[in-house]
C-alpha positions as CSV (number, residue, x, y, z in Angstrom):
1,M,0.0,0.0,0.0
2,M,3.0,2.3,-0.2
3,V,2.5,3.2,-3.9
4,P,-1.1,4.6,-3.5
5,A,0.1,6.7,-0.6
6,A,3.2,7.9,-2.6
7,L,0.9,8.9,-5.5
8,L,-1.3,10.9,-3.2
9,L,1.7,12.6,-1.7
10,L,3.0,13.3,-5.2
11,A,-0.3,14.8,-6.2
12,A,-0.3,17.1,-3.1
13,L,3.3,18.2,-3.8
14,T,2.5,18.9,-7.4
15,A,-0.6,20.9,-6.5
16,V,1.2,23.0,-4.0
17,L,4.6,23.6,-5.6
18,A,3.9,23.8,-9.3
19,P,1.6,26.9,-9.1
20,R,4.1,28.6,-6.8
21,L,6.9,28.0,-9.3
22,L,4.9,29.2,-12.2
23,A,3.8,32.3,-10.3
24,R,7.5,33.2,-9.6
25,A,8.6,32.5,-13.1
26,D,9.1,35.5,-15.5
27,W,8.4,33.6,-18.7
28,P,4.7,32.8,-18.7
29,D,3.7,36.3,-20.0
30,R,6.4,36.1,-22.6
31,E,5.3,32.6,-23.8
32,P,1.6,32.2,-23.0
33,V,1.2,29.2,-25.3
34,V,3.9,27.3,-23.4
35,A,2.4,28.4,-20.1
36,L,-1.0,27.1,-21.1
37,W,0.6,23.8,-22.0
38,M,2.5,23.7,-18.7
39,W,-0.6,24.3,-16.6
40,Q,-2.5,21.6,-18.5
41,C,0.3,19.1,-17.8
42,V,0.4,20.1,-14.1
43,V,-3.3,19.6,-13.6
44,A,-3.2,16.4,-15.7
45,A,-0.4,15.1,-13.4
46,V,-2.6,15.7,-10.3
47,L,-5.5,13.9,-11.9
48,V,-3.4,11.0,-13.0
49,C,-2.0,10.6,-9.5
50,C,-5.5,10.4,-8.1
51,A,-6.7,8.0,-10.8
52,L,-3.7,5.6,-10.3
53,S,-4.0,5.8,-6.5
54,M,-7.7,5.0,-6.7
55,T,-7.0,1.9,-8.9
56,L,-4.3,0.5,-6.7
57,S,-6.3,1.2,-3.5
58,A,-9.3,-0.6,-5.1
59,A,-7.0,-3.5,-6.0
60,A,-5.8,-3.7,-2.4
61,A,-9.3,-3.6,-1.0
62,W,-11.1,-6.0,-3.3
63,V,-9.7,-9.3,-4.7
64,A,-12.0,-9.1,-7.8
65,V,-10.6,-5.7,-8.7
66,R,-7.0,-7.0,-8.1
67,G,-7.7,-9.9,-10.5
68,H,-8.7,-7.5,-13.3
69,V,-5.9,-5.0,-12.7
70,F,-3.1,-7.7,-12.5
71,A,-4.8,-10.2,-14.8
72,S,-1.8,-10.9,-17.0
73,A,0.9,-9.9,-14.5
74,P,3.3,-12.5,-13.0
75,Q,2.9,-13.3,-9.3
76,A,6.2,-11.7,-8.5
77,V,4.8,-8.3,-9.8
78,V,1.6,-8.7,-7.7
79,D,3.7,-9.5,-4.6
80,A,5.9,-6.4,-5.3
81,Y,2.9,-4.1,-4.6
82,A,2.1,-5.9,-1.3
83,L,-1.6,-5.5,-2.0
84,S,-2.5,-8.7,-0.2
85,T,-1.5,-7.3,3.2
86,G,-4.5,-5.1,3.0
87,S,-5.2,-1.8,4.7
88,P,-8.1,-0.5,6.7
89,W,-7.9,2.7,4.6
90,A,-7.7,1.1,1.1
91,A,-11.5,0.8,0.5
92,T,-12.1,4.3,2.0
93,T,-9.4,5.8,-0.2
94,A,-10.7,4.1,-3.3
95,V,-14.3,5.1,-2.8
96,A,-13.3,8.7,-1.9
97,L,-11.2,9.1,-5.0
98,A,-13.9,7.4,-7.2
99,C,-16.5,9.8,-5.9
100,G,-14.1,12.7,-6.7
101,G,-13.7,11.4,-10.2
102,V,-17.5,11.1,-10.7
103,W,-18.0,14.6,-9.2
104,S,-15.4,16.0,-11.6
105,A,-17.2,14.4,-14.6
106,A,-20.5,15.7,-13.4
107,M,-19.1,19.2,-13.0
108,L,-17.6,19.1,-16.5
109,V,-21.0,17.9,-18.0
110,R,-22.8,20.7,-16.1
111,E,-20.3,23.3,-17.3
112,I,-20.7,22.1,-20.9
113,A,-24.5,22.0,-20.6
114,R,-24.5,25.6,-19.3
115,A,-22.2,26.8,-22.1
116,R,-24.4,25.2,-24.7
117,A,-27.5,26.8,-23.1
118,R,-25.8,30.2,-23.2
119,H,-24.7,29.5,-26.8
120,R,-28.2,28.6,-27.9
121,Q,-29.6,31.7,-26.2
122,S,-27.0,33.9,-27.9
123,R,-27.8,32.3,-31.3
124,A,-31.5,32.9,-30.7
125,E,-30.9,36.5,-29.8
126,L,-28.6,37.0,-32.8
127,R,-31.3,35.6,-35.1
128,L,-33.8,38.1,-33.8
129,L,-31.4,41.0,-34.1
130,A,-29.8,40.0,-37.4
131,P,-32.2,37.7,-39.3
132,L,-31.1,36.0,-42.5
133,L,-32.3,37.6,-45.7
134,P,-34.6,35.6,-48.0
135,G,-32.6,32.9,-49.7
136,E,-29.5,33.5,-47.5
137,K,-27.9,30.5,-45.9
138,P,-25.7,30.6,-42.7
139,V,-22.0,30.1,-43.6
140,G,-18.9,29.8,-41.5
141,D,-16.7,32.8,-40.6
142,R,-19.6,35.1,-41.3
143,L,-19.3,38.7,-40.0
144,V,-22.5,39.9,-38.4
145,V,-22.9,43.6,-37.7
146,L,-25.4,44.6,-35.0
147,E,-26.7,48.1,-34.4
148,G,-25.4,49.2,-31.0
149,E,-24.1,52.2,-29.1
150,R,-21.5,50.2,-27.2
151,P,-18.3,49.1,-29.0
152,D,-18.1,45.4,-28.7
153,A,-17.0,42.3,-30.6
154,W,-17.2,38.6,-29.8
155,W,-16.9,35.2,-31.4
156,L,-19.8,32.7,-31.5
157,T,-18.5,29.2,-31.8
158,G,-20.4,26.2,-33.2
159,P,-21.0,24.6,-36.5
160,T,-21.2,28.0,-38.2
161,P,-18.8,30.2,-36.2
162,Q,-19.5,33.9,-36.5
163,L,-17.8,37.1,-35.5
164,V,-20.3,39.6,-34.1
165,I,-19.4,43.3,-34.0
166,T,-21.5,46.3,-33.2
167,T,-21.8,49.4,-35.3
168,A,-20.2,51.5,-32.5
169,A,-17.1,49.3,-32.8
170,L,-17.0,49.7,-36.5
171,R,-17.0,53.5,-36.1
172,R,-14.2,53.3,-33.5
173,L,-11.9,50.8,-35.2
174,K,-9.7,52.4,-37.8
175,G,-7.5,50.9,-40.5
176,R,-6.5,47.4,-39.7
177,Q,-7.8,47.4,-36.2
178,L,-10.9,45.5,-37.3
179,D,-8.7,42.9,-38.8
180,A,-6.7,42.6,-35.5
181,V,-10.0,42.1,-33.6
182,L,-11.0,39.4,-36.1
183,A,-7.6,37.7,-35.8
184,H,-7.8,37.8,-32.0
185,E,-11.2,36.1,-31.9
186,Q,-10.3,33.6,-34.6
187,G,-7.2,32.7,-32.5
188,H,-9.5,31.8,-29.6
189,A,-11.6,29.6,-31.9
190,R,-8.7,27.9,-33.7
191,A,-6.9,27.0,-30.4
192,R,-10.2,25.8,-28.9
193,H,-9.7,28.0,-25.8
194,D,-13.3,27.5,-24.9
195,W,-12.6,23.9,-23.9
196,L,-9.8,25.0,-21.6
197,L,-12.1,27.5,-20.0
198,H,-14.8,25.0,-19.5
199,S,-12.5,22.3,-18.1
200,S,-10.8,24.7,-15.7
201,A,-14.1,26.2,-14.5
202,A,-15.5,22.7,-13.9
203,L,-12.6,21.7,-11.7
204,A,-12.6,25.1,-9.8
205,N,-16.3,25.0,-9.2
206,G,-16.3,21.3,-8.3
207,F,-13.4,21.6,-5.8
208,P,-13.4,25.2,-4.5
209,Q,-11.2,24.1,-1.6
210,V,-8.3,23.0,-3.9
211,P,-6.2,26.1,-4.7
212,V,-4.5,24.6,-7.7
213,F,-7.8,24.3,-9.6
214,A,-8.7,27.9,-8.8
215,A,-5.3,29.1,-10.0
216,F,-5.7,26.9,-13.1
217,R,-9.0,28.6,-13.9
218,D,-7.7,32.1,-13.3
219,E,-4.5,31.6,-15.4
220,M,-6.5,30.0,-18.2
221,H,-8.7,33.2,-18.5
222,R,-5.6,35.4,-18.5
223,L,-3.3,33.3,-20.7
224,V,-5.8,32.6,-23.4
225,E,-6.2,36.4,-23.9
226,L,-2.4,36.9,-24.1
227,A,-2.1,34.0,-26.6
228,A,-4.9,35.5,-28.8
229,D,-3.3,38.9,-28.5
230,D,0.0,37.4,-29.8
231,M,-1.8,35.7,-32.7
232,A,-3.4,39.0,-33.7
233,S,-0.2,41.0,-33.3
234,R,1.9,38.7,-35.4
235,R,-0.5,39.3,-38.3
236,H,-1.4,42.9,-37.9
237,G,1.2,44.4,-35.5
238,R,1.3,45.1,-31.8
239,L,0.5,48.7,-32.1
240,T,-2.6,48.0,-34.2
241,T,-3.8,45.3,-31.8
242,A,-3.2,47.5,-28.7
243,L,-5.1,50.4,-30.3
244,A,-8.0,48.1,-31.1
245,L,-8.1,46.9,-27.4
246,V,-8.2,50.6,-26.3
247,E,-11.0,51.5,-28.7
248,L,-13.1,48.6,-27.6
249,N,-12.7,49.1,-23.9
250,E,-12.1,52.8,-23.4
251,D,-15.7,53.5,-22.4
252,R,-15.9,50.6,-19.9
253,G,-13.8,52.3,-17.2
254,V,-11.0,49.7,-17.4
255,F,-8.3,52.4,-17.7
256,G,-9.5,54.3,-14.6
257,P,-8.1,54.2,-11.1
258,C,-11.0,52.0,-9.8
259,P,-10.6,48.2,-10.4
260,T,-13.1,46.6,-12.8
261,P,-13.9,43.0,-13.8
262,Q,-11.7,43.7,-16.9
263,A,-8.8,45.1,-15.1
264,H,-6.5,42.9,-17.1
265,V,-7.0,45.0,-20.3
266,P,-4.5,47.7,-19.3
267,Q,-1.8,45.1,-18.6
268,R,-2.5,43.5,-22.0
269,V,-2.2,46.9,-23.8
270,H,1.0,47.6,-21.9
271,R,2.4,44.2,-22.9
272,L,1.6,44.9,-26.5
273,L,3.2,48.3,-26.5
274,T,6.3,47.2,-24.6
275,P,6.7,43.6,-25.8
276,P,9.0,41.3,-23.7
277,D,11.6,39.4,-25.5
278,R,10.6,35.9,-26.5
279,L,12.5,32.9,-25.1
280,P,14.9,31.2,-27.5
281,A,13.5,28.3,-29.4
282,A,15.7,25.8,-27.5
283,H,14.4,27.2,-24.2
284,R,10.8,26.9,-25.3
285,L,11.4,23.3,-26.5
286,R,13.0,22.4,-23.1
287,L,10.0,23.9,-21.2
288,T,7.6,22.0,-23.5
289,A,9.4,18.8,-23.0
290,T,9.7,19.3,-19.2
291,A,6.0,19.9,-19.0
292,A,5.2,16.8,-21.0
293,L,7.2,14.7,-18.5
294,V,5.2,15.9,-15.5
295,P,2.2,13.6,-16.0
296,V,4.7,10.8,-16.8
297,I,6.2,10.8,-13.3
298,P,3.1,9.3,-11.5
299,V,3.0,6.6,-14.2
300,L,6.7,5.8,-13.5
301,V,6.1,5.7,-9.7
302,T,3.2,3.3,-10.3
303,F,5.1,0.9,-12.5
304,L,8.4,1.1,-10.6
305,P,7.7,-1.8,-8.1
306,G,6.6,-4.1,-11.0
307,L,9.6,-3.2,-13.1
308,R,11.9,-3.9,-10.2
309,A,10.3,-7.3,-9.7
310,L,10.7,-8.2,-13.4
311,G,14.3,-7.0,-13.3
């Protein structure tokens, strides 16, 4: 029963140390795509630790489960895990972790259902405000212009993705600023940032007492915007993208002294106007590879006793 306990300890250490290390690092704002990948790998490692610990705990608690888990394994491998000695906490640990897994799945399903409901409502409202003309068919990447006094632009995902923009935004956006806004929203759609936001929200709402999931959700909201800003700036320039952000948000009070729900916009504009140097390609590759190894560590911990027995 040492391996399930070691996996839970590894999950706790990863959940505590990884967010602190990422918060102290100076490169996530410089490489938001790499930071997104790093966060996903950290959370995946925590979940893999819990899943493997649940499996081994269930195998220790119930002979039937052990027979399925180690069906084709030699007896020496089974003995290496010392599961037959049993533990009064094995069944409790397995059931608790299984309940956590079911709860996580339920929270994800709920989050997706809510997102789809919001999506259907937005589509219905859009059909009322901008109905199709006789004989017109909905097509992908369609730009929809709505009459409105507030400058705004947003991307509707789905089978027929659409960029919606208000007439006030069209009056404000000059030159290639509209193209930068379009590229920003398309960047969200192409990278499927909505799935990252749904997954992180499901974990944070399902386990509000777990700080790593709350940090994961907050960083996803911040990093996806930085990544989309970079996609737009590479095509249309940083100054153009920054000016488009200012024009869209100037009347919302985000640049005032009082904090607002969109207080991150000034930081995004400052980042675009004073771009930090990107990391060298070799450094980015090392960070990506290191992140990919994080979820592999619990797998190695799990298989280590069996490999030693076979060796």
